[in-house]
N, C-alpha and C positions, 0 to 999 in steps of 0.2 A: 228510650234511646234507639235512634237510629242505627240498623246494623247493614254491612255490607259483607257479602260473601263472594268470594273470588275463587275461580277454579284456577289451579296451579299446575305447570308442567315443568320439572327441572331436572337436572341431571345428577346421577350418581354412578360415577365411572362410565362404563359405557351404555347405561340405562336410563332411560326417561321415566322417573317416576311422576304419579298422578296425586294431586292433593286438592284439599279446600281449606280456606282459611275465613274464618268469621272474625270480621274487624268491627268492633264498636264505632260508634260517631268520635268517641272522647276514650280511648283505650287507656287503660292503667299501664304503669311500668313493667307489670308483672303478667305475662302471659303463659299459655298452656300448650305443650305439644304432646300429641297422643301418638302412642308407639303400641299398635295392636299386637297382639301374640300371633304365633305362626299358623292359627286356625281361623283368625278373623281377617275382615276387611277394614276400611278406615270408618265404616259406619258403626262397626261394633256389633256384640251379640244382642239381638232384638233393638237394632238401632240405638244401643246405648249411649254411643260416643257423640252422634248425631244431636239427639235429645240435650246431652251434657252441654255439648258446645253451644247450642242455642240459649240454653239456660245462662251460661256463664257469660256468653257476649253479650246478654242484656243486662248483666251487671258490670259491665265495662272490661270484662277479662277477654283480649284477643285469644282465639283456638285455632291450632292449625291440625288437622288430620292428614294422614297420607297413606299411601298404600306401599308398602315396602318391596323390594325387589321380588319379581316372580309372583305377586300376589296381586289380587284385584286388577286394576286397570294399567298397573304398572308394567313395565318391560323387564324382561330377565328370567332367570330360572331360580327357583328358590334353592337348589342346590349350590348355586354359585353366589348366593346372598352374602353381602358383606354389611352387617348392622351398624357398624362403626361408620362406614363410608356412607350409608343411608341416612344415619342419624345427623351425621355433620352436614351433609347436603340440605337436608329439612331444616336445621336449626338455621343455616345460612339465609335459605328463603323465607323463613319466618322472620329474621329481624330485618331483611330487605323490605317485606311488604308490612310491617308495622314497627316504623323507624321510632316512634315514641317509647317502643318498650326497651326496657334497659335489663331484664333478667328474664328466665322461663322457669317452669316447672315441667318436669317430664311426667306424664301419666304413663305408666307401663302396665299391661295387662298379661297375667300367665307368665308364659316362658320369655317374654319380653324383659322380664326383670333385670336378667344378666345384662342384656346390651344397654340397657338405661343405666345401670349402677357402674359400668365400665365406663360410659362415655362421660356421665356426670361427674366422676372423679377429675376428669382430666379438663373440664369447661367451668370455669368460675361463674358463668352466666346461668348456670343451673343450679337455682337456690333451693328446689325442692323435688323429691320423689314421691308421686302419687302411685303406690303399687296394688292394683287391684288383685285379689287372689293370687298372688306371686308363687310362680312354681320353680322351685331350687332342686338341684340334683338329688334324689330322694336317699340313696344310700351311697356307701363307698364304691370306688369305681370297680372292684372287683365282684360286686354283686351280680348276678343273674338278671336278665330282664325279666324273667317270669317272678322273682322274688321282688323286683322292685313294683312290679304291677301290683302284687299281693299287698306290698307294705303301702302302697299309696290307697288301695281300695278297702283292706281290711287288716289295719295295723294288730287289733287286737286277736284276730285270726293266727297272723303270724307269730304273736308273742307266745300264743298257747300251744302252736305246733312246735315252735322252736324255742325250748325253754331258755338255751345259753343266751338268748337276747334280750329275756325279761329283767328288767332293770337296769339295760345298758344305756348309756347316755346317747342322745340323738347325735346323728353323724355331723360333723362339721363341714362348714362352706368349702368349697374349692379354694384353693389358695389365691387365685386371682380375683375372685370376688370377694374373700375375705378381705383383701387388700384393698380392692375398691370401697368398700364400706367403711373401711378404716380412713381411707383417705378423703373421703367425702364429708364435709362440713355442713351441708345444708339440712333443711329440714325432711322428715319423712314421714309419710301417712300410709297406714296399712290398712286396707279395706278388704274384710274377708267374710265369706258367706259361711255360717256356722254349719251348713250342711257338707262343707268341703272337707273331706276325708283328712286332707294334708293340713287343716287350720290349725291345729296345735303345734306340731312339728315347725311349720313355717313361721309361726308367730316366735316359738322359742329361738329358732336359729337367728332371725333377724334381730330380735330384742337382746340377744346375748351380745351382738355386736355393737348395737345403739340403744342405749337406755332411754332416750330421749325422744323416740319416735312414737307417734300416736296411733293407737291401734283401735279402729272401728269394726264392730262385728254387726253384721247384719242378720238377726236372728231368723234362723230357719232358711236362709236364702242358698240357693245352689250355686254353682261354679259361674254361670252366665248371668245372675240376677234376673232370672226370666220374666218374673212379674212385675207388674207396673209400680207396686208399693216397694218393693224391693230397689228398683231402679231410682226411685224418686228419694229414698234414703240415702243410696250412694251418692246421689247429686247433691242433696242436703249437706252431708258429712265434708264432700269434696269441696263446695262453695265456701262453707264455714273455716276450713282448715286452710284453703287457699288464700283467704281475705283476713287471715288472722295474725299476720306477722308483716 
């Protein structure tokens, strides 16, 4: 199938954002918008998003990737970033460039989970959320930064040193995020590396809100899916899920 890759420049508030859209010759009605986390650019860790876009576009799925405000080639400062504005602007641009598309999935990595969930709850065109190693607030707001760091990297150590936490239920989602997941009626895919220390906690929090989301564990993988076989497994799982409904 012939593919066309287009460079994009579009506005979010006062900032010009830079993106790329991979458009198949005959696009399917469902596309994929990639939202990288705050530590990544549109290519993704180890070029994961670039490779995934090419794979999906070869199967008829249009894919758009972009740099958020203050990241990569886009204008602005990270401290002034409005994820909702960036997402809304990117989604508008995506549908303009792929008029055959009727709906979109948002792929959100890491700490982009919050922005994706909040946006998806208010846009009926978003029929799926693919969450790669989603990062959620680790403990209640009163917890110190040091304690949050220990909880993420060594939860068993934390429970041994602080016996009062042993057996305690995992923290709840922040109210706005819980409401967003409750309001959202689309499909959810969780892709997690089993080497991620937050794996069990993240899965419990999200599956508690949504009993019907699909969870895929990439055995032994790290947070960035740094090996080629891990990235291939992620791509296969994502493609299978995206085309399953």
